[in-house]
Backbone as CSV, one residue per row, in Angstrom:
resi,resn,N_x,N_y,N_z,CA_x,CA_y,CA_z,C_x,C_y,C_z
1,MET,1.220,-1.068,-0.174,-0.352,0.217,0.005,0.847,1.130,-0.154
2,LYS,2.232,1.209,0.279,3.073,2.200,0.870,3.720,2.775,-0.359
3,PRO,3.820,1.601,-1.552,4.521,2.230,-3.022,2.854,3.022,-3.777
4,LEU,1.928,2.435,-3.594,1.253,3.603,-4.463,1.003,4.621,-3.887
5,LEU,0.958,4.946,-2.677,0.834,5.989,-1.891,1.580,6.617,-2.140
6,LEU,2.882,6.549,-2.295,3.900,7.054,-2.806,4.056,7.385,-4.459
7,SER,3.792,6.557,-5.116,3.412,6.932,-6.189,2.391,7.915,-6.526
8,LEU,1.417,7.717,-6.259,0.293,9.159,-6.137,1.406,10.220,-5.785
9,VAL,1.812,10.235,-4.973,2.206,11.554,-4.182,3.097,12.172,-5.652
10,LEU,4.144,11.285,-5.730,5.066,11.854,-7.074,4.445,11.866,-8.414
11,LEU,2.934,11.423,-8.589,2.641,11.198,-9.998,2.219,13.141,-9.764
12,PHE,1.326,13.036,-8.741,0.345,14.891,-8.339,1.631,16.014,-8.087
13,ALA,2.956,15.630,-7.354,3.603,16.490,-7.747,4.526,16.563,-9.222
14,VAL,4.887,15.889,-9.609,5.287,16.557,-10.966,4.411,16.567,-11.706
15,ALA,3.586,16.458,-12.090,1.956,16.651,-12.388,1.990,18.974,-12.376
16,ASP,1.961,19.168,-11.141,2.166,19.791,-11.027,3.253,21.260,-11.783
17,PHE,4.404,20.323,-12.247,5.194,21.223,-13.064,5.410,20.887,-14.797
18,LEU,4.103,20.113,-14.759,4.507,19.923,-16.410,3.708,21.100,-17.091
19,PRO,3.856,21.446,-18.318,3.326,22.382,-18.823,1.664,22.138,-19.709
20,ALA,1.031,22.665,-19.716,-0.070,22.480,-20.174,0.216,21.998,-21.462
21,GLN,-1.155,21.833,-22.061,-0.645,21.248,-23.857,-0.814,22.541,-24.470
22,ALA,0.802,22.332,-25.121,1.080,23.295,-26.335,-0.095,23.393,-27.322
23,ALA,0.078,24.210,-28.205,-0.652,24.710,-29.621,0.304,25.107,-30.503
24,PRO,1.369,24.220,-30.728,2.383,24.968,-31.487,1.762,25.899,-33.145
25,ASP,0.952,25.322,-33.440,0.589,25.937,-34.599,-0.749,26.726,-34.238
26,ALA,-0.834,27.623,-33.505,-1.920,28.106,-33.008,-1.768,29.789,-33.921
27,PRO,-0.620,30.075,-34.030,-0.425,31.187,-34.762,-0.852,30.979,-36.417
28,GLU,-0.844,30.088,-36.961,-0.895,29.457,-38.413,-2.501,29.052,-38.347
29,LEU,-3.070,28.316,-37.430,-4.388,28.148,-37.506,-5.174,29.853,-37.462
30,THR,-4.886,30.429,-36.242,-5.722,31.438,-36.377,-5.511,32.231,-37.170
31,LYS,-4.872,32.562,-38.139,-4.585,33.647,-38.940,-5.557,32.753,-39.909
32,LEU,-5.355,31.377,-40.731,-6.274,30.754,-41.536,-7.708,30.790,-40.778
33,LEU,-8.009,30.705,-39.584,-9.466,30.785,-39.500,-9.749,32.334,-39.667
34,ASN,-9.083,33.315,-39.239,-9.466,34.680,-39.777,-9.476,34.627,-41.049
35,ASP,-8.327,34.422,-41.994,-9.100,35.042,-43.553,-9.859,34.240,-43.764
36,PHE,-10.254,32.708,-43.089,-11.571,32.419,-43.610,-12.677,32.994,-43.827
37,LEU,-12.537,33.861,-42.281,-14.203,34.337,-41.724,-13.800,35.826,-42.902
38,ALA,-13.003,36.566,-43.460,-13.023,37.443,-44.006,-13.511,36.859,-45.672
39,GLY,-13.278,35.622,-45.918,-13.566,35.454,-47.382,-14.276,34.638,-47.664
40,ALA,-15.210,34.091,-46.193,-16.413,34.023,-45.615,-17.400,35.102,-45.945
41,SER,-17.424,36.587,-45.411,-17.683,37.007,-44.547,-17.845,38.031,-46.744
42,LYS,-17.373,37.554,-47.919,-17.099,37.788,-49.266,-17.749,37.264,-50.456
43,ASN,-18.074,35.367,-49.382,-18.363,34.721,-50.454,-17.458,34.052,-51.322
44,ASP,-16.328,34.260,-50.961,-14.880,33.553,-50.699,-15.112,32.201,-51.744
45,ILE,-15.332,31.415,-52.992,-14.967,30.321,-53.536,-14.451,29.958,-52.909
46,ALA,-12.595,30.399,-53.779,-11.422,29.587,-53.318,-11.317,29.315,-51.993
47,MET,-11.438,30.628,-51.344,-10.783,30.654,-49.897,-11.824,29.144,-48.956
48,HIS,-13.193,29.201,-49.142,-14.186,27.641,-49.087,-13.326,26.630,-48.962
49,ASP,-13.093,26.391,-50.911,-12.507,25.182,-50.863,-10.750,25.015,-50.401
50,ARG,-10.121,25.792,-49.876,-8.788,25.939,-48.904,-8.993,25.220,-48.029
51,PHE,-10.224,25.826,-47.085,-10.508,25.564,-45.727,-11.219,24.240,-45.691
52,TRP,-12.227,23.712,-46.289,-13.422,22.698,-45.802,-12.464,21.940,-46.789
53,ALA,-11.742,20.509,-45.927,-11.322,19.137,-46.240,-12.271,18.690,-47.313
54,ASP,-12.257,17.682,-47.978,-13.390,17.108,-49.026,-14.055,16.210,-48.549
55,GLU,-13.596,15.398,-47.631,-14.749,14.466,-46.555,-14.784,15.023,-45.376
56,LEU,-15.186,16.363,-45.618,-15.649,17.761,-44.421,-17.607,17.075,-44.035
57,VAL,-17.277,16.849,-42.593,-18.752,16.535,-41.929,-19.411,18.107,-41.431
58,TYR,-20.192,18.719,-41.052,-20.530,20.132,-41.078,-21.639,20.020,-40.616
59,THR,-21.818,20.359,-39.676,-23.184,20.438,-39.324,-23.714,21.517,-38.860
60,SER,-24.675,22.455,-39.514,-25.226,24.159,-39.260,-25.473,23.931,-37.631
61,ALA,-25.878,25.694,-37.359,-26.230,26.298,-36.371,-28.270,25.225,-36.705
62,LEU,-28.325,25.156,-37.726,-30.172,24.861,-37.659,-29.789,22.859,-37.646
63,GLY,-28.978,22.605,-37.584,-28.867,21.089,-37.832,-28.935,20.093,-38.874
64,ARG,-28.508,21.012,-39.405,-28.441,20.028,-41.274,-27.210,20.010,-41.332
65,ARG,-26.728,18.547,-42.136,-25.645,18.067,-42.198,-25.659,18.214,-43.472
66,LYS,-23.895,18.571,-44.136,-23.224,18.820,-45.260,-22.285,18.518,-45.167
67,SER,-21.839,18.277,-46.287,-20.618,17.793,-46.982,-19.765,19.280,-47.623
68,LYS,-18.843,18.863,-47.765,-17.942,19.938,-48.887,-18.815,20.206,-50.392
69,PRO,-18.817,19.319,-50.969,-19.799,19.546,-52.256,-21.568,20.322,-51.867
70,ASP,-21.826,19.492,-50.973,-23.034,21.024,-50.379,-23.532,22.498,-50.392
71,ILE,-21.756,22.832,-49.514,-21.177,23.820,-49.166,-20.955,24.453,-50.627
72,MET,-19.973,23.803,-51.543,-19.420,24.083,-52.396,-20.955,25.118,-52.976
73,ARG,-21.834,23.734,-53.775,-23.218,24.074,-54.623,-23.982,24.851,-54.174
74,GLU,-23.724,25.352,-52.942,-24.845,26.194,-52.669,-24.451,27.508,-52.784
75,LEU,-22.595,27.473,-52.343,-22.095,29.336,-52.183,-22.101,29.397,-53.865
76,ARG,-21.862,28.259,-54.822,-22.341,28.880,-56.370,-23.267,29.314,-56.208
77,GLU,-24.358,28.726,-56.227,-25.700,28.924,-55.852,-26.090,30.317,-55.405
78,GLU,-25.327,30.854,-54.747,-25.568,32.344,-53.904,-24.857,33.696,-54.909
79,THR,-23.447,33.023,-55.375,-22.821,33.651,-55.948,-23.070,33.702,-57.753
80,LYS,-24.348,33.038,-58.241,-25.064,33.686,-59.133,-26.189,34.223,-58.958
81,ALA,-26.867,33.916,-58.255,-27.627,35.225,-58.230,-27.288,36.573,-57.708
82,THR,-28.114,37.276,-58.536,-27.923,38.908,-58.676,-28.388,39.241,-57.222
83,PRO,-27.439,39.995,-56.264,-27.260,40.512,-54.849,-28.071,41.201,-55.035
84,LYS,-29.500,41.111,-53.715,-30.889,42.049,-53.500,-30.290,42.743,-52.158
85,PRO,-30.943,44.148,-52.358,-30.434,44.648,-50.676,-31.063,44.107,-49.775
86,GLU,-32.293,43.431,-49.964,-32.810,43.033,-48.495,-32.050,41.551,-48.045
87,GLU,-31.116,41.327,-48.872,-30.261,39.922,-48.318,-28.922,40.300,-47.826
88,GLY,-28.477,41.861,-47.646,-27.758,42.288,-46.855,-26.686,41.792,-46.680
89,THR,-25.641,42.175,-45.952,-24.021,41.740,-46.066,-24.235,41.469,-44.564
90,ALA,-23.055,40.454,-44.867,-22.612,40.145,-43.422,-21.113,40.083,-43.209
91,VAL,-20.435,40.270,-41.482,-18.900,40.324,-40.997,-18.970,39.602,-40.343
92,TYR,-17.684,38.625,-40.620,-17.683,37.555,-39.595,-16.480,37.523,-38.922
93,THR,-16.543,37.597,-37.790,-14.943,38.038,-36.836,-15.369,36.397,-35.373
94,ALA,-14.162,36.221,-35.270,-14.219,35.774,-34.260,-13.259,35.635,-32.941
95,GLU,-14.065,35.431,-31.375,-14.176,35.760,-30.243,-13.584,34.330,-29.984
96,ASP,-12.824,35.070,-28.696,-12.307,33.941,-27.532,-11.976,32.430,-28.136
97,ILE,-10.789,33.098,-29.214,-10.199,31.643,-30.050,-9.801,30.327,-28.893
98,ARG,-9.538,28.967,-29.129,-9.136,28.177,-28.019,-8.696,27.281,-29.022
99,ILE,-7.662,26.890,-29.104,-7.052,26.012,-29.797,-6.662,25.226,-29.229
100,GLN,-6.465,23.815,-29.573,-6.077,22.550,-28.109,-5.407,21.745,-29.695
101,GLN,-3.783,21.458,-29.787,-3.678,20.526,-31.088,-2.867,19.199,-30.373
102,TYR,-2.905,18.302,-31.147,-2.367,16.824,-30.570,-1.893,16.353,-32.089
103,GLY,-0.478,17.175,-32.369,0.170,16.072,-33.575,-0.133,17.461,-34.359
104,ASP,-0.913,16.257,-35.812,-1.103,16.706,-36.880,-2.730,16.992,-36.615
105,THR,-3.023,16.902,-35.368,-4.761,17.276,-35.069,-4.682,17.988,-34.243
106,ALA,-6.035,19.688,-34.805,-6.423,20.121,-33.877,-7.780,20.705,-33.439
107,VAL,-8.259,20.895,-32.497,-9.285,21.331,-32.312,-9.369,23.032,-31.805
108,VAL,-10.584,23.303,-32.493,-9.829,24.927,-32.394,-12.140,25.553,-32.276
109,ALA,-11.535,25.856,-31.068,-13.479,26.323,-30.894,-13.229,28.006,-30.531
110,PHE,-13.869,28.754,-30.344,-14.505,29.961,-31.024,-15.864,30.320,-31.142
111,ARG,-16.198,31.844,-30.645,-17.470,32.371,-30.646,-17.476,33.475,-31.738
112,LEU,-17.869,32.796,-32.606,-18.146,33.765,-34.074,-19.578,34.785,-33.915
113,VAL,-18.468,35.958,-34.364,-19.597,36.703,-34.420,-20.061,37.695,-35.169
114,ALA,-21.415,37.378,-35.469,-21.994,37.721,-37.561,-22.994,39.364,-37.356
115,ASN,-22.205,39.727,-37.730,-22.645,41.398,-37.990,-23.111,41.600,-39.432
116,THR,-24.375,42.117,-39.564,-24.641,42.171,-40.534,-25.897,43.354,-40.463
117,ASP,-26.103,43.775,-42.055,-26.505,45.156,-42.168,-27.886,44.924,-43.439
118,LYS,-28.538,44.620,-43.314,-29.928,44.407,-43.819,-30.964,45.763,-43.907
119,ALA,-30.580,46.523,-44.913,-31.707,47.573,-45.557,-31.125,48.598,-44.846
120,GLY,-29.908,48.824,-43.789,-29.768,50.123,-43.039,-30.097,49.093,-41.191
121,THR,-31.001,47.786,-41.586,-30.653,47.328,-40.192,-29.554,46.561,-39.972
122,LYS,-29.188,46.626,-38.599,-27.645,45.889,-38.410,-27.990,45.332,-36.808
123,THR,-28.014,44.089,-37.791,-27.785,43.044,-35.964,-26.177,42.250,-35.450
124,VAL,-26.677,41.680,-34.711,-25.333,40.772,-34.511,-26.193,39.584,-33.695
125,ALA,-25.529,38.356,-34.091,-25.781,36.835,-33.802,-24.296,36.086,-33.484
126,ASN,-24.619,35.113,-32.757,-23.880,35.039,-32.053,-23.706,33.506,-31.806
127,TYR,-22.238,32.975,-32.374,-22.254,31.113,-32.578,-21.458,30.879,-31.922
128,PHE,-21.668,29.569,-31.482,-20.105,28.952,-30.899,-20.010,27.553,-31.987
129,ASN,-18.520,27.656,-32.064,-18.085,26.651,-33.739,-17.371,25.854,-32.996
130,THR,-17.003,25.190,-33.347,-15.883,23.840,-33.200,-15.731,23.341,-34.415
131,GLY,-14.348,23.477,-34.793,-13.999,22.358,-35.783,-12.546,21.911,-35.207
132,THR,-12.548,20.427,-36.115,-11.492,19.263,-36.210,-10.720,20.031,-37.280
133,PHE,-9.374,20.397,-37.383,-8.266,20.497,-38.097,-7.865,19.297,-38.312
134,LEU,-6.697,18.854,-39.906,-6.638,17.882,-39.618,-5.300,18.562,-40.745
135,LYS,-3.931,18.155,-40.364,-2.804,18.478,-41.185,-1.929,17.254,-42.253
136,ARG,-2.186,17.461,-43.426,-1.707,16.763,-45.091,-1.316,17.794,-45.343
137,ASN,-0.142,16.951,-45.450,0.964,17.762,-47.009,0.870,19.027,-46.412
138,GLY,1.532,19.360,-45.341,1.721,20.719,-45.015,0.820,21.821,-45.061
139,LYS,-0.315,21.507,-44.918,-2.132,22.406,-45.228,-3.108,21.897,-43.962
140,TRP,-3.299,22.997,-43.047,-4.235,22.677,-42.529,-5.105,22.751,-42.613
141,GLN,-6.353,21.396,-42.434,-8.183,21.718,-43.510,-9.131,21.108,-42.042
142,VAL,-10.028,21.897,-42.180,-11.069,21.231,-41.848,-11.927,20.258,-42.121
143,ILE,-11.829,18.582,-40.995,-12.623,17.702,-41.825,-14.094,17.594,-40.953
144,ALA,-13.892,18.210,-39.967,-15.551,18.605,-39.090,-15.615,19.405,-38.596
145,TRP,-16.991,19.885,-38.448,-17.244,21.256,-38.034,-19.019,21.141,-37.115
146,GLN,-18.979,21.822,-35.988,-20.014,22.472,-35.933,-20.779,23.430,-35.372
147,ALA,-21.851,24.088,-35.421,-21.782,25.266,-35.603,-23.091,25.195,-34.246
148,THR,-23.443,25.902,-33.273,-24.510,26.406,-32.465,-24.601,27.680,-32.141
149,ALA,-26.371,28.300,-32.385,-26.120,29.100,-32.113,-26.752,29.646,-30.856
150,LEU,-25.955,30.963,-30.444,-26.457,31.164,-28.974,-27.807,32.270,-28.954
151,PRO,-28.743,32.116,-27.801,-30.060,33.011,-27.796,-29.793,34.353,-27.626
152,LYS,-30.241,35.332,-28.547,-29.914,36.581,-28.779,-30.207,37.377,-27.275
153,GLU,-30.783,36.902,-26.449,-30.807,37.343,-25.354,-29.671,36.927,-24.203
154,ALA,-29.004,35.786,-24.558,-28.100,35.474,-23.283,-26.760,36.243,-23.702
155,ALA,-26.077,36.869,-23.004,-24.840,37.208,-22.944,-23.647,35.820,-23.645
156,PRO,-22.767,36.341,-24.059,-21.755,35.753,-25.043,-21.243,34.858,-23.459
157,THR,-20.701,33.246,-23.200,-19.618,32.991,-21.906,-19.161,32.158,-22.766
158,LYS,-17.719,32.350,-21.485,-16.751,31.402,-22.363,-16.812,29.653,-21.648
């Protein structure tokens, strides 16, 4: 019994000195996320193609599951249509970005802030998003994504 107790004491003593898991690619992933959101604000097809992996599983805030071909098809349809003033414009930004990296896999969680201007009426919507990124051939891409809309009356929480 004493060796077990001693082992546990040593384990907890050593654990206090271990650093928290680092995300060495956090700057690269943060830049990729911010570049993507800037591109998504303009319906940039090339940016979407770069960001999403071919085997993507995307679950929207409305509970719809989509693949990369679904997203790309919808985006192409939107960009072909003549913009209507009542549809407005949106600018997307990320706040409270948290990144956990596990080798060539990373989980990026953040609060997406969508600022929309429709015919002079400005609204702000908040979403919690979590993406799983995989690094292949030196390039990070999203393989899974989950978006959750936050209630408008709820203050954002971390």
